[in-house]
C-alpha positions in Angstrom: 2.8 -7.3 28.1 3.7 -4.8 25.4 1.1 -2.3 24.3 0.7 -0.3 20.8 -0.1 3.0 21.6 -0.9 6.2 19.3 -1.0 9.7 20.4 -2.4 12.4 18.3 -1.5 15.8 17.9 -3.5 18.9 17.0 -0.3 20.1 14.7 2.2 18.4 12.4 4.9 19.1 14.6 3.5 18.0 18.1 4.6 14.0 17.4 8.3 15.4 16.5 7.9 17.6 19.8 7.0 14.8 21.9 9.6 12.4 21.0 12.2 14.2 23.3 9.4 13.8 26.1 9.4 9.8 25.4 13.6 9.4 25.4 13.1 11.6 29.1 10.4 9.1 30.3 12.2 6.3 29.2 15.7 7.4 31.2 13.6 8.2 34.5 12.1 4.5 33.5 8.4 5.3 33.8 8.3 3.7 30.0 10.2 0.7 28.6 10.4 1.7 24.4 10.8 -1.1 22.2 10.4 1.2 18.7 8.6 4.0 17.5 7.6 5.8 14.7 5.9 9.5 13.8 3.5 10.7 11.0 3.1 14.0 10.1 0.5 15.4 8.0 0.9 19.1 6.8 -2.2 20.4 5.7 -3.1 20.4 2.1 -1.1 17.4 1.5 -2.5 13.9 0.0 -0.9 11.7 2.4 1.1 12.1 5.2 5.1 11.6 5.9 6.0 8.6 8.3 9.6 8.7 10.1 11.3 5.5 12.1 12.5 6.6 15.3 16.0 4.0 15.0 17.5 5.7 17.6 14.3 4.8 20.3 14.9 1.4 19.1 16.6 -1.5 21.0 17.5 -4.8 19.7 14.0 -6.0 19.6 12.6 -3.3 17.1 9.9 -4.4 15.3 11.7 -2.5 12.2 10.4 -0.4 9.3 8.5 -3.7 7.7 5.9 -3.3 10.7 5.7 0.4 10.5 5.2 0.1 7.0 2.3 -2.8 7.0 0.8 -0.6 10.1 1.0 2.8 7.8 -0.1 1.4 4.4 -3.4 -0.3 6.0 -4.2 2.9 7.8 -3.5 5.5 5.9 -2.9 4.2 2.2 -5.5 1.3 1.4 -8.0 3.7 -0.2 -5.8 4.7 -2.8 -5.0 0.9 -3.7 -7.2 -0.6 -6.4 -9.1 -3.7 -6.2 -6.3 -6.1 -7.3 -4.3 -5.2 -4.4 -7.6 -5.3 -2.3 -7.1 -8.9 -1.3 -3.8 -9.1 -0.5 -4.2 -6.2 2.1 -7.4 -7.8 3.3 -5.1 -11.2 4.1 -2.7 -8.7 5.7 -5.7 -6.5 7.7 -6.6 -10.4 9.0 -3.0 -11.1 9.9 -2.8 -7.6 11.8 -6.3 -8.4 13.9 -4.5 -11.8 15.1 -2.2 -10.0 17.0 -4.7 -7.4 18.5 -4.6 -4.4 15.6 -7.8 -5.0 14.4 -10.3 -2.9 12.0 -11.7 -0.6 14.6 -8.5 0.3 15.8 -7.3 0.8 12.1 -10.3 3.1 11.6 -10.0 4.8 14.6 -6.8 5.9 13.6 -7.4 6.7 9.9 -10.3 8.8 11.2 -8.4 10.6 13.7 -4.8 11.3 12.2 -5.8 13.9 9.1 -4.2 16.7 7.5 -3.0 19.5 10.0 -2.5 17.0 12.1 0.3 14.2 13.6 1.1 11.3 15.7 3.7 9.2 17.5 3.2 5.7 17.6 5.3 3.7 20.4 5.7 0.2 21.2 6.5 0.1 24.9 6.1 -2.0 27.8 5.7 -1.3 31.9 4.5 2.3 31.1 2.7 4.6 33.8 0.2 5.6 31.3 -0.5 8.9 33.7 2.9 10.3 33.9 3.6 9.7 30.1 -0.2 11.6 29.6 0.9 14.0 32.6 4.4 14.9 30.7 3.0 14.9 27.4 0.6 17.7 28.9 3.4 19.6 30.9 4.7 20.6 27.2 1.7 22.1 26.1 1.1 19.0 23.5 -2.3 17.7 24.9 -2.6 14.7 22.5 -5.3 12.3 22.2 -4.6 9.0 23.5 -5.5 5.9 20.8 -4.6 2.6 22.1 -4.4 -1.1 21.2 -3.1 -3.2 24.3 -0.9 -6.5 22.8 -0.1 -9.5 24.9 2.8 -11.3 24.9 1.5 -13.8 22.8 0.3 -11.2 20.5 3.4 -9.6 20.3 5.3 -12.6 19.2 3.0 -13.2 16.7 3.7 -10.0 15.5 7.2 -10.3 15.2 6.6 -13.7 13.4 4.2 -12.4 11.0 6.9 -9.1 9.8 10.0 -11.6 9.9 8.2 -13.6 7.0 
């Protein structure tokens, strides 16, 4: 089963600092990384910067379209006009079909704010306590926001983003 995990950090640099930790955990086989992306939101900026971590992505990577859709729903929807609202509503409905529901989007939107950062990870086989402990050992102390995806939901998600 794949899991979409969001780790929120209390500094704009926290997510970038955590990338090395994830790579180390993957080498130790404590997590299997499918894809990942960071969101960095500097204080005083209107919107965050996003970056897909291509070096972590394997052959089954979700790709930029997935992260673009997800980040669009989380961070940019309030900026869109009513005409785009119907299209984003349909997109949000599709995302909910694959396990990313309104509560997940609202929680991420409420928690990832200016002055913070987040690491979004699509993974499987993670030993959650060890991942959290590895972040804590580096002094990162992230907050975990998590949405579990079943194998079927992951397949639906891949189909959704390939259209």
